[in-house]
VOBAZA-213556 format. One line per 10 residues: number of its first residue (from 1); their letters; for each residue x, y, z of N, C-alpha, C. Coordinates in Angstrom, 2 decimals, padded with zeros to 5 digits. Layout:
// VOBAZA-213556
NUM) a) X,Y,Z,X,Y,Z,X,Y,Z ~ ... .
***
This chain:
// VOBAZA-213556
1) xxxxxxxxxx) 199.07,110.95,097.74,200.31,111.31,098.61,200.52,110.75,099.83 ~ 199.24,110.65,100.15,199.63,109.64,101.32,200.14,108.19,101.31 ~ 199.71,107.92,100.37,200.41,106.19,100.20,201.74,106.33,100.35 ~ 202.17,107.53,099.33,203.13,107.91,098.88,204.03,108.82,099.44 ~ 204.36,109.20,100.64,204.66,110.58,101.07,206.29,110.29,101.01 ~ 206.73,111.81,100.76,207.95,112.49,100.17,208.76,112.32,101.35 ~ 209.73,111.21,101.42,210.96,111.54,101.92,211.68,112.52,102.46 ~ 211.76,113.15,103.69,212.14,114.26,104.12,213.29,114.38,105.01 ~ 214.79,114.25,104.63,215.93,114.47,105.69,215.84,115.77,106.38 ~ 215.84,115.96,107.43,216.07,117.21,108.54,217.66,117.45,109.18 .
11) xxxxxxxxxx) 218.06,117.56,109.14,219.56,118.23,108.98,219.36,119.52,110.47 ~ 219.78,119.26,111.84,219.30,120.03,112.49,220.54,120.53,113.58 ~ 220.56,121.48,114.34,221.74,121.78,115.14,221.60,123.41,115.84 ~ 222.64,123.25,116.69,223.14,124.97,116.88,223.48,125.65,116.10 ~ 223.63,126.62,116.10,224.81,127.68,115.11,226.01,127.23,115.59 ~ 226.60,127.21,114.11,228.00,127.02,114.11,228.58,125.45,114.61 ~ 227.63,124.93,114.55,228.04,123.25,114.75,228.20,122.11,113.54 ~ 228.02,122.86,112.17,228.60,121.96,111.11,227.66,121.59,110.64 ~ 226.44,122.44,110.17,225.53,121.49,109.34,226.10,122.06,108.02 ~ 226.44,122.90,107.99,226.07,123.16,106.48,227.15,121.84,105.82 .
21) xxxxxxxxxx) 228.24,121.92,106.31,228.94,121.22,105.25,229.13,119.63,105.56 ~ 228.32,119.08,106.52,227.65,118.05,106.27,226.19,117.73,105.47 ~ 225.73,118.98,105.07,224.57,118.82,104.58,225.08,118.90,102.91 ~ 225.95,119.31,102.46,226.62,119.56,101.62,226.89,118.20,100.91 ~ 227.29,117.16,101.78,228.12,116.07,101.53,226.56,115.04,101.57 ~ 225.69,115.42,102.26,224.68,114.23,101.85,223.94,113.98,100.65 ~ 224.00,115.82,100.79,223.12,116.13,099.20,223.64,115.86,098.00 ~ 225.18,115.71,097.60,225.86,114.84,096.88,225.60,113.51,097.02 ~ 226.04,112.70,097.78,225.99,111.67,098.16,224.32,110.67,097.25 ~ 223.76,111.66,097.97,221.42,110.87,097.97,221.51,111.70,096.73 .
31) xxxxxxxxxx) 221.79,112.82,095.88,221.25,112.77,094.65,220.04,113.85,095.39 ~ 220.43,114.94,096.57,219.32,116.08,097.00,219.82,117.16,096.86 ~ 218.98,117.78,097.19,218.89,119.52,096.81,218.21,119.86,098.89 ~ 219.09,121.12,098.85,218.61,122.10,100.26,217.89,122.29,100.40 ~ 216.95,122.72,101.48,216.35,124.03,101.90,216.48,124.19,102.77 ~ 216.77,125.94,103.13,217.38,126.23,103.87,216.67,126.22,105.26 ~ 216.39,126.48,106.78,215.79,126.49,107.82,216.07,127.84,108.63 ~ 216.70,129.07,107.75,217.71,129.60,108.67,216.51,131.15,108.38 ~ 216.26,132.22,109.08,214.87,132.75,109.56,216.26,134.19,109.15 ~ 217.50,134.27,109.33,217.81,135.24,108.52,218.62,134.75,107.15 .
41) xxxxxxxxxx) 218.91,133.93,106.90,219.66,133.84,104.98,218.93,134.02,104.19 ~ 217.67,134.14,104.79,216.33,134.72,103.85,216.52,135.99,103.21 ~ 217.43,136.65,103.63,217.80,138.27,103.25,218.76,138.24,102.62 ~ 218.33,139.32,101.59,219.55,139.29,100.50,220.95,140.86,100.84 ~ 221.98,140.83,100.58,222.68,141.61,101.09,223.33,140.93,102.87 ~ 222.72,140.07,103.28,223.45,139.65,104.43,223.73,138.44,104.21 ~ 225.39,138.41,104.08,225.45,137.63,103.70,226.67,136.80,104.79 ~ 227.66,137.95,105.10,228.58,137.13,106.63,227.90,136.91,108.24 ~ 227.42,137.67,107.90,226.62,138.07,109.44,225.86,136.45,109.65 ~ 225.05,136.52,108.54,223.89,135.05,108.71,224.32,133.61,108.22 .
51) xxxxxxxxxx) 226.13,133.85,108.11,226.51,132.35,107.34,225.99,131.37,106.71 ~ 226.09,132.38,105.42,225.37,131.94,104.02,226.20,130.73,103.84 ~ 226.06,129.93,103.17,226.48,128.73,102.14,227.36,129.38,100.93 ~ 228.65,129.39,101.03,229.50,129.86,100.11,229.12,130.08,098.81 ~ 229.80,130.86,098.04,229.24,130.64,096.64,229.92,129.61,095.63 ~ 230.60,128.84,096.32,231.33,127.52,095.79,230.15,126.23,096.14 ~ 229.43,126.68,097.54,228.64,125.50,098.42,227.58,125.58,097.73 ~ 227.50,126.51,097.64,225.88,126.63,096.64,225.91,126.22,095.20 ~ 226.91,126.15,094.48,227.68,126.06,093.05,227.43,124.37,093.48 ~ 228.04,123.75,094.77,228.29,122.21,094.57,226.83,121.34,095.08 .
61) xxxxxxxxxx) 225.76,122.49,095.03,224.25,121.41,095.20,223.47,122.57,095.42 ~ 222.24,122.33,094.83,221.20,123.62,094.69,220.40,123.82,096.15 ~ 220.69,125.17,096.27,220.17,125.65,097.64,218.63,126.41,097.90 ~ 217.74,126.34,097.84,216.21,127.15,098.12,215.75,127.71,099.31 ~ 215.36,128.77,098.92,215.34,129.99,100.73,215.95,130.41,100.75 ~ 217.17,130.93,100.46,218.46,132.07,100.83,218.38,132.45,099.65 ~ 218.57,134.28,100.41,218.34,135.55,099.26,217.10,135.76,098.44 ~ 215.84,135.38,099.61,214.23,135.32,099.31,214.06,137.36,098.96 ~ 214.29,138.15,099.97,213.49,139.21,100.05,215.11,140.23,100.94 ~ 214.42,141.47,100.32,215.36,142.52,100.72,215.47,142.91,102.45 .
71) xxxxxxxxxx) 216.27,143.43,102.88,215.70,143.58,104.47,215.12,144.05,105.20 ~ 214.42,144.86,103.72,213.34,145.75,103.99,211.84,144.93,103.89 ~ 211.89,144.01,103.39,210.48,143.38,103.03,209.87,142.44,104.29 ~ 208.57,142.49,104.58,208.17,141.21,105.49,208.34,139.72,105.03 ~ 209.02,138.99,105.78,208.56,137.84,105.50,208.30,137.27,107.29 ~ 207.00,136.56,107.03,206.50,135.96,107.64,206.75,134.27,107.85 ~ 206.65,133.65,109.21,206.24,132.47,109.48,205.70,131.58,108.09 ~ 204.52,132.23,108.06,203.42,131.38,107.05,203.83,131.49,105.63 ~ 205.06,132.63,105.22,205.15,132.79,103.98,206.43,131.91,104.01 ~ 206.98,131.86,104.55,208.16,130.73,105.03,208.03,129.33,104.61 .
81) xxxxxxxxxx) 206.94,128.74,105.44,206.29,127.53,105.16,205.80,127.15,103.90 ~ 204.94,128.12,103.10,204.12,127.98,102.15,205.43,127.62,100.69 ~ 206.38,128.45,101.24,207.38,128.71,100.41,208.51,127.06,100.27 ~ 208.79,126.45,101.94,209.18,125.66,102.12,208.36,124.28,101.25 ~ 207.07,123.91,101.74,206.58,123.07,101.54,206.95,123.33,099.78 ~ 206.36,123.80,099.24,206.42,124.41,097.59,207.65,123.80,097.27 ~ 208.95,123.68,098.10,210.53,123.31,097.43,210.59,122.20,097.98 ~ 210.24,121.81,098.70,210.42,120.17,098.94,209.39,118.96,097.73 ~ 208.10,119.86,097.43,207.36,119.13,096.70,207.79,118.94,095.43 ~ 208.53,120.33,095.08,209.29,120.40,093.70,210.25,119.68,093.79 .
91) xxxxxxxxxx) 211.21,119.74,094.30,212.63,118.31,094.67,211.56,117.10,094.15 ~ 211.02,116.96,095.26,210.64,115.22,094.77,210.22,114.99,093.47 ~ 209.82,116.06,093.16,208.78,115.66,092.01,209.62,115.49,090.79 ~ 210.98,116.18,091.13,211.95,115.74,090.27,213.15,114.80,090.90 ~ 212.41,113.95,090.89,213.34,113.01,091.76,214.45,112.69,092.36 ~ 214.28,113.94,093.02,215.31,114.48,094.04,215.11,114.61,095.68 ~ 216.42,114.38,096.32,215.64,113.66,098.03,215.96,115.84,098.69 ~ 214.95,116.09,098.84,214.90,117.55,099.59,215.34,116.85,100.68 ~ 216.30,118.12,101.37,217.28,118.14,102.90,217.12,119.60,103.06 ~ 216.66,119.46,104.36,215.47,120.52,105.04,216.75,120.79,106.19 .
101) xxxxxxxxxx) 217.42,121.89,106.07,218.53,122.22,106.69,218.37,123.16,107.51 ~ 218.95,123.65,108.71,218.76,124.60,109.73,218.66,124.68,111.07 ~ 218.80,125.86,111.45,218.57,125.88,112.98,217.39,126.85,113.53 ~ 216.45,127.21,112.95,215.45,128.34,113.73,214.19,126.84,113.74 ~ 213.88,127.19,115.41,213.24,125.90,115.23,211.83,126.25,114.95 ~ 211.21,127.28,115.05,210.26,127.64,114.35,209.91,127.60,112.90 ~ 210.67,127.59,112.23,210.53,127.19,110.52,210.49,125.91,110.16 ~ 211.58,125.17,111.41,211.54,123.85,111.10,209.98,122.98,111.86 ~ 209.98,123.25,112.81,208.61,122.00,113.27,207.75,123.05,112.37 ~ 206.83,124.15,112.00,206.07,124.58,111.26,205.96,123.92,109.84 .
111) xxxxxxxxxx) 207.05,123.13,109.53,206.91,122.44,107.88,207.21,121.29,108.67 ~ 207.84,120.57,109.49,207.86,119.17,110.10,206.35,118.33,110.61 ~ 205.78,119.51,111.72,204.78,118.95,112.42,203.57,119.44,112.06 ~ 203.79,120.68,110.20,202.23,120.73,109.30,201.42,121.70,110.73 ~ 202.31,122.63,111.03,201.67,124.09,111.41,200.10,124.67,110.43 ~ 199.31,124.60,110.89,198.15,125.86,110.28,198.47,127.34,110.92 ~ 198.88,127.62,110.17,199.23,128.87,111.00,198.59,130.04,110.44 ~ 197.82,130.89,111.65,196.94,131.98,111.26,197.32,132.76,109.97 ~ 196.62,133.14,109.04,197.44,134.10,107.49,196.58,135.10,108.36 ~ 197.05,136.39,109.26,196.34,137.86,109.31,197.59,138.42,108.80 .
121) xxxxxxxxxx) 197.38,139.49,108.47,198.43,140.20,107.61,198.64,141.08,109.20 ~ 200.32,141.83,108.54,201.00,142.52,109.56,199.40,143.88,109.39 ~ 199.32,144.18,111.05,198.64,145.22,111.11,199.10,146.76,111.59 ~ 200.05,147.38,110.66,201.13,148.00,110.98,200.42,149.26,112.52 ~ 199.37,149.90,112.10,199.25,151.12,113.41,199.31,150.05,114.73 ~ 198.48,148.91,114.85,198.26,148.05,115.82,199.66,148.07,116.60 ~ 201.13,146.97,115.23,201.99,146.86,115.92,202.65,148.05,116.84 ~ 202.35,149.79,116.07,203.34,150.68,116.26,202.68,150.52,118.23 ~ 201.03,150.67,117.89,200.75,150.94,118.98,201.13,150.05,120.29 ~ 201.28,148.70,120.03,201.93,147.76,120.82,203.87,147.97,121.35 .
131) xxxxxxxxxx) 204.20,148.09,120.16,205.33,148.78,120.50,205.90,149.72,121.87 ~ 205.03,151.15,121.59,204.45,151.67,122.53,204.46,151.15,123.79 ~ 203.38,150.77,123.92,203.08,150.16,125.02,204.49,149.57,125.88 ~ 204.87,148.67,124.41,206.18,148.00,125.40,207.42,148.99,125.71 ~ 207.80,150.06,125.33,208.39,150.79,125.31,207.95,151.81,126.37 ~ 206.87,152.24,126.90,206.61,152.79,127.90,206.37,152.21,129.12 ~ 205.75,150.56,129.16,205.31,150.29,130.11,206.45,149.14,130.60 ~ 206.98,148.59,129.73,208.27,147.48,129.98,207.66,146.08,128.61 ~ 208.52,145.41,128.52,207.67,144.21,127.84,207.14,143.40,128.60 ~ 207.07,143.06,130.52,206.61,142.17,131.47,204.82,143.42,131.00 .
141) xxxxxxxxxx) 204.68,144.33,130.76,203.51,144.44,130.51,202.80,144.01,129.52 ~ 203.47,144.29,128.39,203.00,143.49,127.47,202.65,141.79,127.53 ~ 204.00,141.25,127.95,203.39,140.06,127.94,202.05,139.45,128.83 ~ 201.92,140.45,130.08,200.55,140.15,130.67,199.56,140.12,130.09 ~ 199.87,141.21,129.27,198.61,141.63,128.18,198.01,140.31,127.33 ~ 199.11,139.73,127.10,199.02,138.49,126.17,198.45,137.02,127.33 ~ 199.18,137.24,128.39,198.71,136.44,129.23,196.92,136.13,129.40 ~ 196.37,137.34,129.65,194.89,137.30,129.95,194.16,136.92,128.77 ~ 194.51,136.93,127.77,193.75,136.58,126.33,193.86,135.41,126.17 ~ 195.47,135.28,125.97,195.68,133.55,125.28,197.07,132.91,126.22 .
151) xxxxxxxxxx) 196.59,132.52,127.92,197.77,132.49,128.62,198.65,131.10,128.07 ~ 198.23,130.13,127.13,199.04,129.23,126.47,199.52,129.84,125.42 ~ 199.43,130.04,124.68,200.65,131.27,123.73,201.44,131.93,125.18 ~ 201.12,132.73,125.92,202.02,133.77,127.04,203.01,132.54,127.43 ~ 202.24,131.06,127.70,203.58,130.22,128.53,204.97,130.03,127.41 ~ 204.31,129.96,126.83,205.59,129.50,125.32,206.14,130.43,124.54 ~ 206.01,131.82,125.24,206.63,133.15,124.37,207.36,133.61,125.72 ~ 208.38,133.73,125.66,209.45,134.70,126.35,208.96,136.44,126.50 ~ 208.65,136.81,128.05,208.52,138.20,127.89,209.58,138.86,127.14 ~ 210.91,138.33,127.12,211.69,139.07,126.69,211.80,139.17,124.91 .
161) xxxxxxxxxx) 210.82,138.16,124.35,210.12,138.22,123.26,209.70,138.78,122.10 ~ 209.47,140.41,122.35,208.69,141.46,122.06,207.89,140.88,120.92 ~ 208.61,140.74,119.90,208.01,140.49,118.02,206.69,139.71,118.74 ~ 207.08,138.23,118.80,206.47,137.11,119.25,205.50,137.35,119.17 ~ 205.23,138.54,120.96,204.16,138.67,121.76,203.25,139.48,120.70 ~ 203.94,141.00,120.41,203.10,141.53,119.55,202.46,140.51,118.32 ~ 202.95,139.59,117.49,202.41,139.04,116.80,201.07,138.05,117.60 ~ 201.32,137.41,118.60,200.19,136.83,119.19,199.20,137.83,119.81 ~ 199.13,139.03,120.16,197.96,140.14,120.63,197.78,140.61,118.86 ~ 198.45,140.50,118.22,197.69,141.42,117.16,197.07,140.15,116.10 .
171) xxxxxxxxxx) 197.29,138.79,116.06,196.35,137.93,115.64,194.99,137.58,116.56 ~ 195.16,138.06,118.05,194.00,137.60,118.70,193.02,139.05,118.57 ~ 193.55,140.33,118.11,192.96,141.50,118.42,191.93,141.62,116.82 ~ 192.61,140.89,115.72,192.24,140.81,114.41,190.92,139.45,114.26 ~ 191.08,138.57,114.83,190.41,137.30,115.01,189.40,137.36,115.80 ~ 189.98,138.00,117.17,188.77,137.67,118.30,189.38,136.03,118.67 ~ 190.28,135.44,118.36,190.55,134.35,118.51,191.54,134.00,118.97 ~ 192.35,133.10,120.25,193.90,132.97,120.70,194.90,132.87,119.85 ~ 195.67,132.74,119.36,196.37,132.30,118.25,197.00,130.62,118.42 ~ 196.73,130.68,119.93,197.40,129.34,119.98,195.86,127.92,120.10 .
181) xxxxxxxxxx) 194.43,128.40,119.73,193.52,128.27,118.91,193.71,127.54,117.20 ~ 194.72,128.58,117.28,194.82,128.62,115.44,195.32,127.68,115.33 ~ 196.83,127.91,116.02,197.82,127.13,115.55,197.88,125.90,115.90 ~ 196.62,124.89,115.56,196.68,123.65,115.06,197.48,122.39,114.26 ~ 197.89,121.59,114.51,198.60,120.69,113.57,198.20,119.98,112.93 ~ 198.70,119.78,111.44,197.99,119.15,110.38,199.37,117.87,110.12 ~ 199.91,116.44,110.34,201.06,115.99,109.93,201.22,116.03,108.41 ~ 202.31,116.41,108.14,202.25,116.59,106.51,202.56,115.39,105.93 ~ 202.58,115.46,104.49,202.91,113.71,103.53,204.20,113.61,103.46 ~ 204.37,113.70,104.57,206.30,113.35,104.72,206.71,111.70,105.38 .
191) xxxxxxxxxx) 207.73,111.23,105.08,208.96,110.21,105.82,209.43,111.37,106.63 ~ 209.66,111.46,107.02,210.71,112.25,108.02,211.47,111.40,108.64 ~ 212.80,111.85,108.75,213.84,111.45,109.41,215.07,112.71,109.85 ~ 214.93,113.07,111.62,215.47,114.50,111.56,216.71,114.07,112.58 ~ 217.90,114.52,111.83,219.52,114.56,112.38,219.72,115.48,113.07 ~ 220.13,115.33,114.55,220.12,116.23,115.62,221.72,116.65,115.50 ~ 222.89,117.38,115.42,223.86,117.47,115.58,224.22,118.23,116.86 ~ 225.19,117.42,117.54,225.50,118.33,119.29,226.54,117.96,119.22 ~ 226.97,118.97,120.16,228.51,119.27,120.71,228.29,119.41,122.18 ~ 229.04,119.48,122.82,229.56,119.74,124.86,229.54,121.09,124.46 .
201) xxxxxxxxxx) 229.09,122.10,125.26,228.70,123.46,125.46,230.35,124.11,125.09 ~ 231.12,123.64,126.09,232.56,124.53,125.93,233.03,124.42,124.35 ~ 233.08,122.93,123.56,232.95,122.95,122.02,232.47,123.83,121.25 ~ 231.41,123.71,121.58,230.49,124.79,120.94,230.54,126.41,120.74 ~ 231.14,126.89,121.94,231.31,128.26,122.27,232.34,128.42,121.41 ~ 233.72,127.58,121.56,234.85,127.78,120.84,234.94,127.58,119.61 ~ 233.91,127.44,118.93,233.41,126.88,117.48,232.88,128.52,117.00 ~ 231.52,128.66,118.01,230.85,129.73,117.66,231.74,131.25,117.88 ~ 232.78,131.22,118.92,233.74,132.20,119.00,234.99,132.60,117.94 ~ 235.13,131.21,117.02,236.33,131.34,116.14,235.69,131.58,114.97 .
211) xxxxxxxxxx) 233.98,131.56,114.74,233.32,131.47,113.84,233.21,133.14,113.43 ~ 233.07,134.07,114.52,232.59,135.52,115.19,233.67,135.97,114.53 ~ 235.03,135.31,114.86,236.49,136.15,114.50,236.63,135.73,113.13 ~ 236.22,134.86,112.66,236.62,134.61,111.36,235.35,135.76,110.34 ~ 234.26,136.21,110.72,233.25,136.89,110.29,233.89,138.13,110.28 ~ 234.37,138.25,111.39,235.02,140.09,111.95,236.37,140.27,110.61 ~ 237.02,139.33,110.43,238.11,139.56,109.56,237.11,139.10,107.82 ~ 236.38,138.68,107.55,235.87,138.64,106.00,235.19,139.93,105.88 ~ 234.73,140.84,106.95,234.19,141.95,106.92,232.91,142.45,106.98 ~ 232.58,141.57,108.69,231.25,142.07,109.11,230.63,143.12,109.31 .
221) xxxxxxxxxx) 231.81,143.77,109.86,231.20,145.23,110.14,231.40,146.31,109.17 ~ 232.26,145.65,107.74,231.26,146.43,106.55,230.21,146.07,106.25 ~ 230.10,144.55,106.20,228.78,144.72,105.64,227.82,145.49,106.53 ~ 227.67,145.46,107.96,226.62,146.53,108.47,226.43,147.83,108.33 ~ 227.56,148.22,108.09,227.79,149.53,108.24,226.85,149.82,106.62 ~ 227.02,149.13,105.64,226.92,149.50,104.31,225.34,149.06,104.49 ~ 225.15,148.52,104.72,223.23,148.15,105.34,222.91,149.27,105.72 ~ 223.50,149.76,106.86,222.61,151.53,107.36,222.94,152.44,106.54 ~ 224.04,152.53,105.48,223.97,153.71,104.69,223.25,153.69,103.44 ~ 222.86,152.42,103.36,221.68,151.95,102.59,220.08,152.47,102.87 .
231) xxxxxxxxxx) 219.94,152.39,104.24,219.03,153.18,104.59,218.25,151.92,105.54 ~ 218.81,150.85,105.78,217.85,150.10,106.76,217.72,150.56,108.13 ~ 216.68,150.44,108.43,216.26,150.62,110.20,216.98,149.81,110.96 ~ 217.44,149.88,111.67,217.55,149.15,113.02,216.24,148.25,113.55 ~ 215.33,149.12,113.45,214.14,148.31,113.73,213.84,146.99,113.01 ~ 214.12,147.26,111.92,213.46,146.06,110.99,213.84,144.57,111.64 ~ 213.69,143.87,111.84,213.29,142.34,111.86,214.83,141.95,111.61 ~ 215.19,142.41,110.33,216.69,141.95,109.65,217.99,142.25,110.30 ~ 217.38,143.65,110.81,218.22,144.54,111.36,218.86,144.31,112.60 ~ 217.39,143.91,113.21,217.79,143.94,114.93,218.14,142.36,115.78 .
241) xxxxxxxxxx) 218.32,141.51,113.98,218.83,139.80,114.04,219.99,139.76,114.60 ~ 220.46,138.29,115.30,221.61,138.23,115.72,222.48,138.75,114.68 ~ 223.66,138.91,115.32,225.29,139.06,114.01,224.59,140.96,113.80 ~ 224.17,141.01,113.86,223.68,142.65,113.22,223.53,143.92,114.37 ~ 222.25,143.60,115.17,221.74,144.28,116.26,223.30,144.82,117.05 ~ 223.99,143.84,117.62,225.30,144.18,118.35,226.43,145.37,117.88 ~ 226.06,145.62,116.26,226.88,147.02,116.23,226.05,148.28,115.84 ~ 225.06,147.83,116.40,224.32,149.41,116.62,225.04,150.29,117.20 ~ 225.54,149.89,118.90,226.39,151.37,119.68,227.59,151.68,118.91 ~ 227.78,150.41,117.97,229.38,150.85,117.81,229.08,152.13,116.42 .
251) xxxxxxxxxx) 228.29,152.10,115.88,228.27,152.83,114.29,227.38,153.63,115.02 ~ 226.81,154.00,116.14,226.37,155.48,116.46,227.64,155.77,117.69 ~ 228.17,155.21,117.99,229.43,156.04,118.54,229.29,155.46,119.65 ~ 228.49,154.62,120.28,228.53,154.82,121.90,229.00,153.38,122.43 ~ 230.35,152.84,121.27,231.21,151.86,121.98,231.86,151.49,121.09 ~ 232.45,150.30,121.15,234.27,149.95,120.76,233.45,148.86,119.85 ~ 234.76,148.80,118.74,234.57,147.18,118.29,234.60,145.94,119.17 ~ 235.28,146.19,119.92,235.53,144.51,121.20,234.71,144.70,121.86 ~ 234.11,145.96,122.22,232.57,145.31,122.98,231.45,145.21,121.80 ~ 231.64,145.08,120.91,230.45,144.51,119.74,230.81,143.14,119.55 .
261) xxxxxxxxxx) 232.27,142.58,119.09,232.43,141.35,119.02,232.07,140.58,120.27 ~ 232.25,140.85,121.44,231.78,140.21,122.64,230.90,140.27,122.89 ~ 229.50,140.81,122.51,228.42,140.79,122.92,227.75,139.90,121.54 ~ 228.60,140.25,120.49,228.20,138.86,119.69,228.28,137.63,120.25 ~ 229.65,137.21,120.55,229.73,135.97,120.90,228.77,135.93,121.85 ~ 228.69,136.70,123.38,227.68,136.16,124.52,226.44,136.26,123.70 ~ 225.56,137.42,123.28,224.21,136.69,122.41,224.15,135.39,121.54 ~ 225.29,135.06,120.85,225.29,133.40,120.13,225.07,132.42,120.89 ~ 226.24,132.67,121.82,226.40,131.24,122.67,224.87,131.35,123.55 ~ 224.28,132.20,124.24,223.23,132.83,124.72,221.56,132.06,123.46 .
271) xxxxxxxxxx) 221.99,132.24,122.23,220.55,131.23,121.18,220.96,130.30,120.98 ~ 222.02,129.69,120.66,222.78,128.29,120.54,222.28,126.99,122.01 ~ 222.19,127.66,123.15,221.45,127.02,124.16,220.15,126.97,124.34 ~ 219.45,128.11,123.49,217.75,127.84,123.68,217.65,127.07,122.64 ~ 218.22,127.03,121.18,218.00,126.04,120.02,217.47,124.75,120.29 ~ 218.44,124.24,121.38,217.62,122.56,121.77,216.41,122.07,122.21 ~ 215.59,123.41,122.50,214.19,123.55,123.11,213.08,123.45,122.12 ~ 213.91,123.76,120.69,212.76,123.47,119.28,213.40,122.58,118.76 ~ 214.34,121.90,118.87,214.55,120.63,117.78,214.31,119.07,119.06 ~ 213.79,118.99,120.15,213.94,117.91,120.82,212.38,118.10,120.62 .
281) xxxxxxxxxx) 211.28,118.76,119.46,209.85,118.49,119.79,210.22,118.11,118.55 ~ 210.90,118.40,117.54,210.82,117.69,116.06,210.55,116.03,116.16 ~ 209.86,115.62,114.83,209.39,114.15,114.76,210.76,113.43,114.28 ~ 210.59,112.34,114.59,211.44,111.31,114.51,213.31,111.67,114.88 ~ 214.40,112.16,115.77,214.90,112.69,115.95,215.74,111.85,116.64 ~ 217.02,112.04,116.02,218.31,110.96,116.29,219.26,111.66,116.18 ~ 220.02,111.70,117.57,221.18,112.72,117.64,222.46,111.69,117.48 ~ 223.58,113.03,116.82,224.64,112.47,116.38,226.33,113.50,116.93 ~ 226.97,113.24,117.13,228.12,114.22,118.07,228.52,114.89,116.55 ~ 228.11,115.98,116.74,229.33,116.78,115.71,230.89,116.42,114.77 .
291) xxxxxxxxxx) 231.07,115.99,116.64,232.77,116.24,116.27,233.53,114.69,115.88 ~ 232.28,113.98,115.46,232.92,112.74,115.85,233.58,112.18,113.91 ~ 234.65,111.49,114.15,235.54,111.45,113.05,234.66,110.74,111.60 ~ 233.82,109.36,112.38,233.13,109.36,111.28,231.56,109.67,111.07 ~ 231.51,110.72,110.94,229.97,111.97,111.33,229.36,111.25,110.04 ~ 229.83,111.83,109.13,229.11,111.20,107.70,228.92,109.89,107.77 ~ 229.82,109.22,107.27,229.52,107.71,107.78,228.10,107.44,108.67 ~ 228.50,107.98,109.68,226.82,107.43,110.59,226.20,107.84,110.10 ~ 225.70,109.00,109.85,224.61,109.74,109.23,223.82,108.71,107.93 ~ 225.10,108.89,107.01,224.38,108.14,105.96,223.91,106.66,106.04 .
301) xxxxxx) 224.52,105.81,107.32,224.48,104.60,107.23,222.98,104.63,107.51 ~ 222.54,105.14,108.28,221.21,105.69,109.49,219.85,106.08,108.33 ~ 220.18,106.72,107.03,219.07,107.58,106.46,219.01,106.53,105.25 ~ 217.35,106.06,106.05,216.73,105.29,104.79,215.73,105.63,103.81 ~ 216.18,105.42,102.50,215.66,106.26,101.59,215.11,105.35,100.76 ~ 213.94,105.60,099.69,213.61,104.65,098.97,211.67,104.01,099.40 .
***
């Protein structure tokens, strides 16, 4: 394996930048298959709000790690890493080219940097206690608790990201070792080329807004309402994710549809601003303007395969 590393093409970029169309064109040209690196597209029944590839797009090129679990099933970073590594090995073993495509920074980094992820199963009682502390004392207090036992992890996790703070505390409480110590890296047996699609902020925001409008026209509100009617709680990671949580006030009679749409656009802009913090850490990164008229030709000519 070390003598013959697996070639892996990573196509990354912020939401709505145009990864899906380019990845399909590249996969068709290079005898490739796509491994999704999107933390929301793993959930079944959540199609519109996660901007999953269409049925036609998925028929054109094999896709992996889409529609893996139901919205109320646990799906951790470690589970994703194991599944992605297995998919990449399977694709390569069949003589095809793996393309890792998405915008979830942790997923991308875990695979491309070879993170050693602590295999600590969820601790429901501990999580519930930590969630109560966050509710009663505030997210900052929980983050301060993490800073006491794992300053490095606290420095890399925003206080507002309560779920990640709780996970870091959970790992420490179970193992007695900071998660930052356990999360070492071991370079994977890949020959990696990472292509990062970029757009000026105004252009990207316009694309995001147009996508949100299209999602609404395609039935996003009905999709969210159906999930709630099936009994999926707003506290689930799936339901509290971008594209779904914004509709909770509306469906609980506390806001208007226009407010929900505006909130979704605003939150998506903010998410897109944070995503590059992960991309610049990835191995062998080259940037390409996503609105270049010859984008496919540029990326295709930059790819070294074989």
